[in-house]
C-alpha positions in Angstrom: -51.9 -3.9 44.6 -52.0 -3.7 40.8 -49.6 -0.7 40.8 -47.1 -2.4 43.0 -47.2 -5.6 40.8 -46.5 -3.4 37.7 -43.6 -1.7 39.5 -42.2 -5.1 40.4 -42.4 -6.3 36.8 -40.7 -3.1 35.5 -37.9 -3.5 38.1 -37.4 -7.1 37.0 -37.3 -6.2 33.4 -34.8 -3.4 34.0 -32.7 -5.7 36.1 -32.7 -8.3 33.2 -31.8 -5.6 30.7 -28.9 -4.4 32.8 -27.6 -7.9 33.4 -28.0 -9.0 29.8 -24.7 -10.3 28.6 -23.0 -8.4 25.7 -23.1 -10.2 22.3 -19.9 -11.0 20.7 -19.1 -9.8 17.2 -19.2 -12.6 14.6 -16.1 -12.4 12.4 -15.4 -14.7 9.5 -12.2 -15.0 7.6 -13.5 -13.1 4.6 -14.9 -10.3 6.9 -11.5 -10.1 8.6 -9.7 -9.8 5.3 -12.1 -7.1 4.0 -11.8 -5.1 7.2 -8.0 -5.3 7.4 -7.7 -4.5 3.7 -9.8 -1.4 4.2 -7.8 -0.3 7.2 -4.3 -1.1 5.7 -2.1 2.0 5.7 0.3 0.3 3.3 -2.5 -0.2 0.8 -3.6 3.4 1.1 0.0 4.5 0.4 0.0 2.2 -2.6 -3.2 3.8 -3.9 -1.6 7.2 -3.5 1.5 6.0 -5.5 -0.8 4.9 -8.3 -2.5 8.3 -8.4 0.9 10.0 -8.3 2.2 8.0 -11.2 -1.0 8.8 -13.2 -0.5 12.5 -12.5 3.1 12.3 -13.7 1.8 10.7 -16.9 -0.6 13.7 -17.4 2.3 16.1 -16.8 4.5 14.4 -19.4 1.6 14.2 -21.9 1.0 17.9 -21.5 4.3 18.5 -23.4 2.5 17.2 -26.5 0.0 20.1 -26.6 0.2 23.8 -27.3 1.2 26.3 -24.7 -0.5 29.7 -24.5 1.2 32.4 -22.5 -0.2 35.9 -21.8 1.6 39.0 -20.7 0.7 42.5 -19.7 3.0 45.4 -18.7 2.6 49.1 -17.7 5.5 51.6 -17.8 5.8 55.2 -16.6 8.6 57.1 -18.4 10.4 59.5 -16.0 12.3 62.6 -17.2 15.4 62.3 -15.0 16.5 65.9 -15.5 13.0 67.3 -14.9 10.6 64.7 -13.4 7.7 67.1 -13.6 7.8 67.2 -17.4 7.5 64.5 -20.0 10.6 63.0 -21.5 11.7 64.7 -24.8 14.1 63.4 -27.4 15.9 66.0 -29.7 17.6 65.0 -32.9 20.7 66.9 -34.0 20.5 69.3 -37.1 22.4 67.0 -39.4 19.9 64.2 -38.7 17.0 66.6 -39.2 18.5 67.5 -42.6 18.4 63.9 -43.6 14.7 63.7 -42.7 13.5 66.8 -44.6 15.2 69.6 -46.6 13.0 72.1 -44.7 14.4 71.0 -41.4 18.0 71.5 -42.4 20.1 73.3 -39.8 17.2 72.8 -37.4 16.8 70.4 -34.5 14.0 68.0 -34.4 12.3 67.0 -31.1 9.4 64.8 -30.0 7.9 63.9 -26.7 7.7 60.3 -25.3 4.3 59.6 -23.6 4.7 59.1 -19.9 2.4 56.1 -19.8 2.9 53.0 -22.0 0.7 49.8 -21.8 1.4 46.5 -23.6 -0.5 43.2 -23.6 0.0 40.1 -25.7 -0.4 36.4 -26.3 2.1 33.9 -27.4 1.3 30.3 -28.6 3.7 27.5 -29.1 2.8 24.0 -30.5 5.4 21.3 -30.8 5.2 19.5 -34.1 8.0 17.0 -34.1 10.6 16.3 -31.3 12.4 13.3 -32.8 11.4 11.0 -29.9 12.0 13.3 -26.9 8.3 13.5 -25.8 7.2 10.1 -27.1 9.8 8.1 -25.3 9.3 10.2 -22.1 5.6 9.4 -22.2 6.2 5.7 -22.7 8.7 5.7 -19.8 6.1 7.2 -17.5 3.5 4.7 -18.7 5.8 2.0 -17.5 6.0 3.8 -14.2 2.2 3.7 -13.9 2.1 0.0 -14.6 4.8 -0.5 -12.0 2.6 1.4 -9.5 -0.4 -0.8 -10.3 1.7 -4.0 -9.9 3.1 -2.7 -6.7 -0.4 -2.1 -5.4 -1.4 -5.6 -6.3 1.7 -7.0 -4.5 0.8 -5.0 -1.4 -2.8 -6.2 -1.5 -1.6 -9.8 -1.6 0.7 -9.2 1.3 -2.1 -7.6 3.3 -4.5 -10.5 2.5 -1.8 -13.0 3.6 -1.2 -11.0 6.8 -5.0 -10.9 7.5 -5.3 -14.6 7.1 -2.3 -15.2 9.4 -3.8 -12.9 12.1 -7.2 -14.7 11.8 -5.9 -18.2 11.9 -3.5 -17.4 14.7 -6.3 -16.0 16.8 -8.4 -19.0 16.0 -5.6 -21.4 17.0 -5.2 -19.6 20.3 -8.9 -20.2 20.9 -8.4 -23.9 20.3 -5.4 -24.0 22.5 -7.3 -22.4 25.4 -10.0 -25.1 25.1 -7.3 -27.8 25.0 -5.7 -26.3 28.1 -9.0 -26.2 29.9 -9.8 -29.8 29.1 -6.3 -30.9 30.1 -6.7 -29.1 33.5 -10.2 -30.5 34.0 -8.9 -34.0 33.4 -6.2 -33.5 36.1 -8.7 -32.2 38.6 -11.0 -35.1 37.8 -8.2 -37.5 38.5 -7.6 -35.8 41.9 -11.2 -36.1 42.7 -11.3 -39.8 41.8 -8.2 -40.4 43.9 -9.5 -38.7 47.0 -13.0 -40.0 46.8 -11.8 -43.6 46.5 -10.1 -43.2 49.9 -6.9 -44.7 48.6 -4.9 -41.5 48.1 -1.2 -42.1 48.9 1.1 -39.2 49.3 3.1 -39.8 46.2 0.1 -39.9 43.8 -1.5 -36.9 45.5 1.7 -34.8 45.2 2.1 -35.8 41.6 -1.5 -34.8 40.7 -1.2 -31.5 42.6 2.0 -30.7 40.8 0.4 -31.6 37.5 -2.6 -29.4 38.2 -0.3 -26.4 39.1 1.6 -26.9 35.8 -1.7 -27.1 33.8 -3.1 -24.0 35.5 0.0 -22.1 34.3 -0.5 -23.5 30.8 -4.1 -22.3 30.8 -3.0 -18.8 32.0 -0.4 -18.6 29.2 -2.9 -19.8 26.6 -5.5 -17.2 27.7 -2.9 -14.4 27.6 -1.8 -15.5 24.1 -5.4 -15.6 23.0 -6.2 -12.2 24.3 -3.1 -10.8 22.7 -3.9 -12.4 19.3 -7.5 -11.1 19.5 -6.3 -7.6 20.3 -3.9 -7.5 17.4 -6.7 -8.8 15.1 -9.1 -6.0 16.3 -6.4 -3.3 15.9 -5.6 -4.3 12.4 -9.3 -4.7 11.4 -10.4 -1.4 12.9 -12.6 -3.0 15.5 -13.1 -1.5 19.0 -10.5 -3.0 21.3 -13.2 -3.7 23.9 -15.4 -5.6 21.5 -15.6 -9.4 22.1 -14.9 -11.5 19.0 -16.4 -14.8 17.9 -14.3 -16.3 15.1 -16.9 -18.2 13.0 -14.6 -20.0 10.6 -13.4 -23.4 11.9 -10.0 -24.8 11.2 -10.6 -27.6 8.6 -10.1 -31.2 9.4 -9.3 -32.2 5.8 -7.6 -30.3 3.0 -8.1 -30.8 -0.7 -5.6 -30.7 -3.6 -4.2 -27.2 -4.4 -4.2 -27.9 -8.2 -1.4 -25.3 -8.4 0.0 -24.9 -11.9 3.3 -23.6 -13.1 4.2 -20.1 -11.9 4.0 -17.8 -15.0 4.0 -14.3 -13.6 3.9 -12.4 -10.3 3.4 -8.7 -9.5 7.1 -8.5 -8.5 8.1 -9.7 -12.0 5.8 -7.2 -13.6 7.3 -4.4 -11.6 10.9 -5.3 -12.6 9.9 -6.0 -16.2 8.3 -2.5 -16.5 11.3 -1.0 -14.7 13.6 -2.4 -17.4 11.3 -0.8 -20.1 11.0 2.5 -18.2 14.8 2.9 -18.0 15.3 1.9 -21.7 12.7 4.4 -22.9 14.1 7.1 -20.6 17.6 6.4 -22.2 16.1 6.8 -25.7 14.5 10.1 -24.6 17.8 11.4 -23.2 19.5 10.6 -26.5 16.7 12.4 -28.4 17.5 15.6 -26.4 20.4 16.0 -28.9 17.9 16.1 -31.8 16.2 19.3 -33.2 12.8 20.4 -32.1 10.3 21.7 -34.7 7.5 23.9 -33.3 4.8 26.3 -34.6 4.7 29.7 -33.0 2.3 32.6 -33.1 2.1 35.9 -31.2 -0.3 38.9 -30.9 0.6 42.2 -29.2 -1.5 45.3 -28.4 0.2 48.6 -27.4 -1.1 52.0 -26.3 0.5 55.1 -24.8 -0.6 58.5 -23.5 0.6 61.5 -21.5 -2.4 61.2 -19.3 -3.0 57.8 -17.7 -6.7 58.5 -17.4 -7.0 58.7 -21.2 -4.7 55.8 -22.2 -7.5 53.8 -23.9 -9.4 56.7 -25.4 -7.7 56.1 -28.8 -7.0 52.8 -30.5 -3.6 51.5 -29.8 -1.3 49.7 -32.2 -1.5 46.0 -32.8 1.0 43.5 -34.2 0.9 39.7 -34.8 3.0 37.0 -36.4 3.0 33.2 -36.9 5.7 30.9 -38.2 7.8 27.8 -37.6 10.8 27.5 -35.3 13.5 24.9 -35.4 15.7 24.6 -32.4 18.9 22.7 -32.9 21.2 21.8 -29.9 24.8 22.4 -31.0 26.9 21.7 -27.9 25.7 20.4 -24.5 28.9 19.1 -23.1 27.9 15.5 -23.4 25.1 15.7 -20.8 22.6 13.9 -23.0 24.9 11.0 -23.7 25.9 10.7 -20.0 22.2 10.7 -18.8 21.3 8.1 -21.4 24.2 5.9 -20.2 23.0 6.2 -16.6 19.5 5.0 -17.6 20.9 2.2 -19.8 22.9 0.9 -16.8 19.9 1.1 -14.6 18.0 -0.9 -17.1 20.7 -3.5 -17.1 20.6 -3.7 -13.3 16.8 -4.1 -13.3 17.2 -6.9 -15.9 19.5 -8.8 -13.6 17.1 -8.2 -10.7 14.3 -9.7 -12.8 16.3 -12.8 -13.6 17.2 -13.3 -10.0 13.6 -12.7 -8.8 12.2 -15.3 -11.2 14.5 -17.9 -9.8 13.9 -17.1 -6.2 10.1 -16.6 -6.4 9.7 -19.8 -8.5 11.5 -21.7 -5.8 9.4 -20.1 -3.0 6.2 -20.9 -4.9 7.2 -24.5 -5.6 8.4 -24.9 -2.0 5.0 -23.7 -0.7 3.2 -26.2 -2.9 5.5 -29.0 -1.7 5.1 -27.9 1.9 1.3 -28.0 1.6 1.4 -31.5 0.2 3.9 -32.7 2.8 1.9 -31.3 5.7 -1.3 -32.9 4.4 0.5 -36.3 4.6 1.7 -35.4 8.1 -1.8 -34.4 9.2 -3.2 -37.9 8.3 -0.5 -39.5 10.4 -0.9 -37.1 13.3 -4.6 -37.7 13.3 -4.2 -41.4 13.6 -1.6 -40.9 16.4 -3.8 -38.5 18.2 -6.8 -40.9 18.1 -4.6 -43.7 19.5 -3.3 -41.4 22.2 -6.9 -40.5 23.1 -7.8 -44.2 23.5 -4.7 -44.8 25.5 -5.6 -42.0 27.8 -9.1 -43.4 28.2 -7.7 -46.8 29.2 -5.3 -45.2 31.6 -8.1 -43.3 33.2 -10.1 -46.5 33.7 -7.0 -48.2 35.1 -6.3 -45.3 37.4 -9.9 -45.3 38.6 -9.6 -49.0 39.5 -6.2 -48.5 41.2 -4.2 -50.4 38.6 -1.9 -47.6 37.6 -0.2 -44.6 39.2 -0.7 -40.8 38.8 2.7 -40.6 37.2 1.6 -42.9 34.3 -1.7 -41.0 33.9 0.2 -37.7 33.8 2.6 -39.0 31.1 -0.2 -40.3 29.0 -2.2 -37.0 29.4 0.9 -35.0 28.5 1.4 -37.1 25.3 -2.2 -36.5 24.3 -1.9 -32.8 24.9 1.3 -32.6 22.8 -0.3 -34.4 19.9 -3.4 -32.1 20.1 -1.0 -29.1 19.9 1.0 -30.7 17.0 -2.3 -31.3 15.1 -3.3 -27.7 15.6 0.1 -26.4 14.5 0.1 -28.6 11.4 -3.4 -27.3 10.4 -2.2 -23.8 10.8 0.9 -24.4 8.7 -1.2 -26.0 6.0 -3.5 -23.0 5.9 -0.6 -20.6 5.7 1.1 -22.7 3.0 -2.1 -22.4 1.0 -2.1 -18.6 1.6 1.6 -18.4 0.5 0.7 -20.1 -2.8 -2.1 -17.6 -3.4 0.1 -14.7 -2.5 2.8 -15.7 -4.9 0.9 -17.2 -7.8 -2.8 -16.5 -8.0 
């Protein structure tokens, strides 16, 4: 008996575990922004561009430092006439006479070793390039700053998109609840009508039609909610089958933005650095026509032998030198001046883009601030209108219950309340996104 009771308890516990509902994942706005930022492919590409620009700066900076080159070579001399013998060189008698009186009227010959080995090092250090390297480095430094500003602009866009996804999903949650309440109200009206025993055909048909319409509204709202949640999960790197519970509620009131004058944006920084980059590149191109002064040094070791196995038995010969080298371009066909002109015109175009961007972005920023303040005023008015509509609907319900009004009037009042609830939600969403637009452009 005891054993069978234990088995029953275990079965009950297992059944409870199996039927236990899955818990939804709590997701706040800040969590959503963090997750979407971490998953953003655009932000990862922006990070890669920053690293690429920094690597380009290292490459240009390397031109400031010395370069050390090593070389090694081995040669085997071949006697073309008799490959089995070593190569011999014979001097004519008259040349032998010039070398020594005793060798007059005689030929002089010597053998060239078959195997020759040489190794050496060459060092070059730029000393002064008249602006070629310096301006090139400054140009790439501007490119690095552009990449940093571009990353910040991308990060702001990602945060804005994350907030839009979150509040869109939250709004669809609210719309589903509104649609459910609207449908329940219609079903409640039908129940009151039929239970009172006074249902005429006209009222009943109107209520049935109203219920069918609201069932479709609920189905559409649930579909939109599921779509918004799926998109949020995809962008946040959350399992598509995970149920979400959005913990941040849409605010009922909104404070002042306290937004000041727009002073700078990442876009302006990018264009400003672009102007500097092209100007410095133009100066570097012009400097290519100037001389280059460099220090140079070299060391060479040579050894040779008839037998390759004994090449290093004896000390070879060594030679070394150091000095200064001045390289002066004399004629380049005008390529430096042409390249400098190209960069100068690019700088002029970027300067015009900057001026235009300042006008447009300032207007977008000010418009977002004005939109926020305007919608706040609309929200107060809509809230009052919605409260009045709710009271009107309550009165219509009471009148309908007592038979003093028709189903048509009740449906009209219900539709008006639903539309105001939707308008209130839409206004809150637009206020939230206006605030995000201000942050995106001017924070």
